[in-house]
N, C-alpha and C positions, 0 to 999 in steps of 0.2 A: 392282196398287196398290203392292206392295212396292218396285219400282224407283223409284217416285216419292218415297216418304218415306225411302228409304235412300240417295238420291243425295247425292254429296259436296258439291255446290254448288246454288245456286238455278237456275242456267242448265241444269245437267244434269237437275234435277228437272223443269224446264219442258219439256225435250226428251222426257223419259220420259212426261210428261203428254200431250204432243202425240201420241206413239205410242199411248198408252192411248185417247185421244179418237178417234183414227183407227180403232182396232180396235173399241172398244165404244160409241162415240158414237151410232151408229144404233140398236142395240137398247136402249140405256140412256141416253137423252139427259138425263134428270134428274140422273144422277150426274155427268155432264160439267158441266152447269150449276152444280151444287152446288160442285164443285171450283173452277170458274172464279170463282164469287162469293166463295168463301172463300180464294182464293189469297193475298191480302194478309195474312190472319191466319195462314196456313200457313208463309210464308217465314221468319219469325223462328225457327221450330222448327229449320230447317236450320243455324242459327248454332251449335248445340250439337254437341259431339263425338258420334261414333257411339255410344259407350258410354252417354252420357246419353240419347240418343234411344231406345235399347233399353229403358231403364228407364221413360221417359215413355210409350212405346207399350204396354208390357206391364203389364196390371192383373190378370192371372190370379191371382197370389198374393194380392193384396189382396182380390179378389172371393171367393176361396176362404176366406180368413180371416173375412171378413164373413159369409159363409154359415154357417160353423161357429158364430160368435157368435150369429147369429139363431136357429139351431137349439137351442143351449144355453139361450138366454133363453126361447124358446117352451116348451121342455120344463119349465123351472122355473116359469114363470108369473108369479111376483112375488118380490120381495126385501124382507126386513124393513128393510134400510138400504143405503146406498151401498157400504159396505165388503163386504157380501155379494155385491153385483153385481160389484164389482171382483175379488173372489176367484174368482168363477165364470169371468169373462173370463180371468183369469190362468191358471186351471187348464186352460181350453180351449186357450190358447196353448201351455202346457207340454205338453199331450197331443199336439200336432202332431209332436213329436220327443222322446218320453220318454227315449230312450237318449242323446240328444245327438249322434248320428252324422250328422245332417243339417247340423250347423254347418259342417263342412268343405265340403260342397257349396254351402251358402249363401255362404260366404266366397269361394269360387272364382268363383261366378257374379257376385257383387256387387263384388268387388275392383276390376275395371277401372272400373266406374261410380263407385265411391267415390273412386278416384284422380282421375277426371275432374271430379267435383264439387269435390274439394279444390282443384284447380288453377283451375277456372272461377270458383268462389265462395270464394276464399281469404279475402276480406274478411268473409264471413258465417260462416265456419267457423273460429273461432279455435283450436279443439282440434286442427285439422289442422296448424297451425303448430308445435305443441309436439312433434310426432313426429319 
Protein backbone atom coordinates (compact mmCIF):
# COMPACT_ATOMS: atom_id res chain seq x y z
CA UNK A 1 0.00 0.00 0.00
CA UNK A 2 2.85 2.41 0.75
CA UNK A 3 3.85 2.84 -2.92
CA UNK A 4 0.28 3.97 -3.65
CA UNK A 5 -0.02 6.73 -1.06
CA UNK A 6 3.60 7.87 -1.41
CA UNK A 7 3.45 8.16 -5.19
CA UNK A 8 4.46 11.59 -6.52
CA UNK A 9 1.49 11.93 -8.91
CA UNK A 10 -1.99 10.55 -9.38
CA UNK A 11 -0.89 8.65 -12.49
CA UNK A 12 1.99 7.03 -10.62
CA UNK A 13 -0.37 6.15 -7.76
CA UNK A 14 -2.77 4.56 -10.25
CA UNK A 15 0.09 2.50 -11.71
CA UNK A 16 1.11 1.34 -8.22
CA UNK A 17 -2.54 0.49 -7.48
CA UNK A 18 -2.77 -1.60 -10.64
CA UNK A 19 0.33 -3.52 -9.51
CA UNK A 20 -1.22 -3.97 -6.08
CA UNK A 21 -4.53 -5.16 -7.54
CA UNK A 22 -2.76 -7.62 -9.81
CA UNK A 23 -0.84 -9.13 -6.92
CA UNK A 24 -3.41 -9.00 -4.11
CA UNK A 25 -6.74 -8.76 -5.95
CA UNK A 26 -7.43 -12.47 -6.03
CA UNK A 27 -6.90 -13.23 -2.31
CA UNK A 28 -8.34 -9.87 -1.15
CA UNK A 29 -10.93 -8.66 -3.66
CA UNK A 30 -12.76 -6.53 -1.09
CA UNK A 31 -9.68 -4.36 -0.53
CA UNK A 32 -9.29 -3.74 -4.25
CA UNK A 33 -13.00 -2.81 -4.56
CA UNK A 34 -12.71 -0.51 -1.54
CA UNK A 35 -9.79 1.36 -3.11
CA UNK A 36 -11.53 1.55 -6.49
CA UNK A 37 -14.71 2.95 -4.92
CA UNK A 38 -12.77 5.53 -2.87
CA UNK A 39 -10.26 6.52 -5.56
CA UNK A 40 -11.93 9.89 -6.26
CA UNK A 41 -11.72 10.79 -2.56
CA UNK A 42 -8.09 9.66 -2.38
CA UNK A 43 -6.75 11.67 -5.34
CA UNK A 44 -6.85 15.13 -3.63
CA UNK A 45 -4.53 13.74 -0.95
CA UNK A 46 -1.79 13.45 -3.59
CA UNK A 47 -1.89 17.22 -4.23
CA UNK A 48 -0.11 17.84 -0.91
CA UNK A 49 3.66 17.83 -0.45
CA UNK A 50 5.19 14.59 0.79
CA UNK A 51 5.93 16.21 4.17
CA UNK A 52 2.27 17.06 4.69
CA UNK A 53 1.22 13.59 3.58
CA UNK A 54 3.46 12.05 6.25
CA UNK A 55 1.75 14.11 8.93
CA UNK A 56 -1.71 13.28 7.64
CA UNK A 57 -0.96 9.53 7.53
CA UNK A 58 0.71 9.31 10.91
CA UNK A 59 -1.63 9.44 13.88
CA UNK A 60 0.55 7.44 16.28
CA UNK A 61 1.56 10.46 18.38
CA UNK A 62 -2.03 11.69 18.63
CA UNK A 63 -3.35 8.26 19.55
CA UNK A 64 -0.62 7.83 22.16
CA UNK A 65 -1.44 11.18 23.75
CA UNK A 66 -5.18 10.43 23.75
CA UNK A 67 -4.52 7.06 25.42
CA UNK A 68 -2.50 8.76 28.16
CA UNK A 69 -5.26 11.34 28.67
CA UNK A 70 -7.89 8.59 28.97
CA UNK A 71 -5.72 6.67 31.44
CA UNK A 72 -5.22 9.75 33.63
CA UNK A 73 -8.93 10.64 33.55
CA UNK A 74 -9.95 7.07 34.37
CA UNK A 75 -7.53 6.97 37.30
CA UNK A 76 -8.89 10.24 38.68
CA UNK A 77 -12.55 9.35 38.20
CA UNK A 78 -14.07 12.81 38.53
CA UNK A 79 -13.03 16.44 38.73
CA UNK A 80 -14.44 19.17 40.98
CA UNK A 81 -14.29 21.72 38.15
CA UNK A 82 -13.02 22.33 34.63
CA UNK A 83 -9.78 23.88 35.87
CA UNK A 84 -8.87 20.65 37.71
CA UNK A 85 -9.47 18.62 34.54
CA UNK A 86 -7.34 20.99 32.46
CA UNK A 87 -4.55 20.86 35.05
CA UNK A 88 -4.56 17.07 34.93
CA UNK A 89 -4.32 17.07 31.13
CA UNK A 90 -1.57 19.68 31.29
CA UNK A 91 0.43 17.59 33.75
CA UNK A 92 -0.01 14.47 31.62
CA UNK A 93 1.26 16.40 28.61
CA UNK A 94 4.25 17.75 30.54
CA UNK A 95 5.09 14.29 31.89
CA UNK A 96 5.63 13.01 28.35
CA UNK A 97 8.94 14.87 28.25
CA UNK A 98 9.81 16.10 31.77
CA UNK A 99 13.40 17.12 30.96
CA UNK A 100 12.52 18.81 27.68
CA UNK A 101 15.03 16.75 25.70
CA UNK A 102 12.41 15.51 23.26
CA UNK A 103 11.76 19.01 21.96
CA UNK A 104 14.78 18.77 19.68
CA UNK A 105 13.55 15.48 18.23
CA UNK A 106 10.05 16.92 17.81
CA UNK A 107 11.35 19.99 16.01
CA UNK A 108 13.50 17.95 13.64
CA UNK A 109 10.62 15.61 12.82
CA UNK A 110 8.01 18.33 12.29
CA UNK A 111 10.12 21.11 10.75
CA UNK A 112 9.72 19.92 7.11
CA UNK A 113 5.97 19.50 7.59
CA UNK A 114 5.61 22.89 9.26
CA UNK A 115 7.50 24.52 6.40
CA UNK A 116 5.28 22.78 3.85
CA UNK A 117 2.16 23.87 5.76
CA UNK A 118 3.44 27.46 5.87
CA UNK A 119 3.97 27.47 2.09
CA UNK A 120 0.80 25.61 1.15
CA UNK A 121 -1.49 27.43 3.58
CA UNK A 122 0.20 30.84 3.81
CA UNK A 123 -3.18 32.58 3.67
CA UNK A 124 -4.35 30.61 6.73
CA UNK A 125 -1.13 30.94 8.74
CA UNK A 126 -0.47 34.64 9.24
CA UNK A 127 2.14 33.95 11.94
CA UNK A 128 4.30 32.21 9.32
CA UNK A 129 4.51 35.44 7.33
CA UNK A 130 6.08 37.29 10.28
CA UNK A 131 9.12 34.99 10.45
